[in-house]
C-alpha positions in Angstrom: 0.0 -0.1 0.1 2.5 2.3 0.9 4.4 2.0 -2.3 1.6 2.6 -4.3 0.9 6.3 -2.5 4.9 7.0 -2.7 4.5 6.0 -6.5 1.6 8.2 -6.9 3.3 11.1 -5.5 6.5 10.3 -7.1 4.4 10.3 -10.7 2.6 13.9 -10.0 6.0 15.4 -8.8 7.3 13.9 -12.4 4.0 15.2 -14.2 4.5 18.8 -12.8 8.2 18.9 -13.5 7.7 18.1 -17.2 5.1 20.8 -17.0 7.1 23.4 -15.5 10.0 22.6 -18.3 7.7 23.0 -20.7 7.0 26.4 -19.4 10.1 27.5 -19.0 11.4 26.6 -22.4 8.7 28.4 -24.1 10.2 32.1 -24.6 7.1 33.8 -25.0 6.2 32.3 -21.2 9.6 33.7 -19.6 9.2 37.0 -21.9 5.9 37.0 -19.9 7.1 36.7 -16.6 9.6 38.9 -17.3 7.2 41.8 -18.2 5.2 41.0 -14.9 8.1 41.1 -13.1 9.2 44.6 -14.3 6.2 45.6 -13.8 5.4 44.2 -10.5 8.8 46.1 -9.4 7.6 49.2 -10.9 4.2 49.0 -9.2 6.1 48.1 -5.9 8.7 51.2 -6.2 5.4 53.3 -6.9 3.6 52.3 -4.1 6.6 52.5 -1.7 7.1 56.3 -2.9 3.5 56.7 -2.3 3.7 55.5 1.1 6.3 57.6 2.2 4.5 60.4 0.8 1.4 59.9 2.8 3.6 58.9 6.2 5.4 62.3 5.5 2.1 64.3 5.2 0.5 62.0 8.2 3.3 62.8 10.5 2.9 66.6 9.2 -0.6 67.0 9.8 -0.1 65.3 13.7 2.6 68.1 14.5 0.1 70.7 13.1 -2.4 69.1 15.8 -0.2 68.9 18.7 0.5 72.9 17.9 -3.1 73.7 17.5 -4.2 71.9 20.8 -1.0 73.7 22.6 -2.4 76.9 21.3 -6.0 76.2 22.0 -4.4 75.0 25.6 -2.7 78.6 26.1 -5.5 80.6 25.0 -8.1 78.9 27.4 -5.7 79.4 30.3 -5.4 83.3 29.3 -9.1 83.2 28.6 -9.0 81.6 32.7 -6.5 83.9 33.4 -8.3 87.1 32.1 -11.9 85.6 33.7 -10.3 85.3 37.2 -9.1 89.0 36.6 -12.4 90.6 35.7 -14.0 88.6 38.6 -11.2 90.1 41.1 -11.6 93.5 39.6 -15.6 93.1 40.3 -15.1 92.0 43.5 -12.4 95.2 44.3 -14.9 97.5 42.5 -17.8 96.1 45.0 -15.3 96.6 48.1 -14.5 100.1 47.0 -17.9 101.2 46.8 -18.6 99.5 50.3 -16.0 101.2 51.9 -17.4 104.6 49.8 -20.8 103.9 51.5 -19.6 103.0 54.8 -17.3 106.5 54.8 -20.6 108.0 54.1 -22.6 106.4 56.9 -19.6 107.5 59.2 -20.0 111.2 58.4 
């Protein structure tokens, strides 16, 4: 039994090898294969160039997003500081009015 299955596998291998030899003997097939390989290499190179360009653009946009986030945070902190100053100014004016009112009452 084992000899027949091995024999079948060897026969399939020989058949496959014969087919491969016939394909490789045909110069048109080799030429077509060479052209396909050239096109593949060209396409691969083009894809790599596009990938590198897109990656550079992505990094540039990520930088710009970070800069915008930092500017936004800075503006928020300035707004908070301005709002706090306005609040303190209002409290100061209120206290000054109270002081004037108390001075007038004391007179």
